N, C-alpha and C positions, 0 to 999 in steps of 0.2 A: 308114551312110546309110539313111534311111527308104525303104521301098518305096512310091513315089508312086502305085502302082496300087491299094493298099489304102486304103479309106476307113472310118473309124470314126464311128458316130453317138453323140454325147454330149449330155447335158443341160447347157445353159448355166444355171448356177445364179444368174445375176444379179449376179455379182461386178462390181466396177467394170470396165467394158469396157477391154480392153487392145488395143494395136495388133495383138497376136498372135491374138486371137480372131476378128477380121475381121467380126463381126456387122454393124457399122455399114456397112462397105463392101458387104456382100451386100445389105443393105436399100436402100442408095443405088442399087445396080445394078438391083434389082427395080423400084423406083419410077421411075427414069429410063427404063427399058425400057417400063414400063406407060404412062407419059406419052407416049412416042413412038408406041406402038401405038394410043393413043387419038387420035392426030393433034395432040397438044398438047406436042410435044417441047420440052424446056428444056435449056439449056446445061450446067447443073450442079445440085447439090443446092439451092443458094440459090434456084433458080427453081421448085422443087417447091411444091405447096400446103403451108401451114403444118403441117397434121396429119402430113404425111409427113416434113417437115424435122425435126419433133420426134422422130419415131421414129429417124431416122438420128443425130441429135445425142445422144439420151439413151435408148437402148433399155432400160436398166435401170429407168428410171422408167415408161416407157410399158408395159412388159410385166411389171411388178412382180407382178401376180396370175396371170400366165400361165406356161406352160412353153415355153421356147425350145429347140429341138433344133438342133444343129450337126452337119454332116458335116465331118470333118477328114481331110485328107490330110497325114500328118505333123502339123506344127503349124499348117497353113494351113486356114482355114475355106473350104470349097468349096461349101457348101449350108446352107440354113436352113429352118426351119418353126416357126410359132408355134401352140400349142394353147391356146385361151383357157380361162379358168376356167369351170367348169360353171355354166350358167344353165338352170333348169328341167330339169335332168337331161341337158342336151346341151352339148357343147363344140363349138368351131368351129376348123377349120384355116385358117390365114392365112399369107401371105407365103412360100409354098413357092417356093424359088429355088435353082437350081444354077448355079454358075459355068459359062458356056458352054464353057470349055476342058475341063470335067469331065463334060459331058453324054454320055449313051449308056452309062453305067457302072452304072445302077441306083440312083443316089444318091437321086433323087426318090422312087422306090418304097420305098427303105429308110427315108427320113425319114417318109413317110406310114405305113408299117408300124409304125415306132417310136411314132408319134403314136397309132395305134390301140391299141397295147399300153398306153401310158400312160393313155389314156381308159378302157380296160377296168379297169385297176388303180385308177383313180379312182372307179369305180362309175357312170360316166355311161351312159345308155341308148343314145345316138346321137351321132354326129359329123356336123356339116354343114360345108359350104364353099360359097363362091361363086367362080366363075371367069368371066373374060371369054369371051363366045361365040366369039371368033376364035381362042382358044387350043385348037385341036382336039387337039393332042398331049396337053395336060394333061387335057382331058376324057376322052380315050381311056384315059389312065393311071388316072384316078379310077374309070372304069367297070370296068377290069380288076381294081381293088382292091375292087369291090363297091358303089361308090356309084351311086345312081340319082337321076334328076331328081326334084325336089320343087318345091312352090310357093315362089315367091320371097318373101323377107323383106326384100329390099333394093329400093328404088325406082329405083336407077340403071339406065339403059337399057343393054342389051347384057350384063347379068350373067345367068349361068346358075347356078342353085342346085341343089345335090346334097346327099344325106344317106345315111348308112349306119348301120344298127344296130350296136351293139357287143356 
């Protein structure tokens, strides 16, 4: 039997998604929670804005140029993070999510750390991210990992933008 306390971070190589990798389920949970936090809760994936429904339906196509990292507990995906392809020497971290049942185990920190290693190996000079201002725990995590506030590149209200040199 697999030790469910151990979590491995692996690179999702964009193979056809299977029921076992769980990436679509993690993305759905992320987007549904975000919509609820924005005060725009929807009953299911079908109620999400189109751009998010597409991510859930076909992450292989949406993230074809990016790197997706998964946190696995045994064969179960319990966390994810997307590192975008480099633009102007910078990559962006997106879609950091840990299954609520697995929080408090350092999974998010491990995913971000793995993303930073990937970014360094890819030769980017910096990694940036945006986070909703009300996600104080996530902001504190990013600050602990060396990210600092930076000028916003996104016009959406309530987004806090951060960056870290690699």
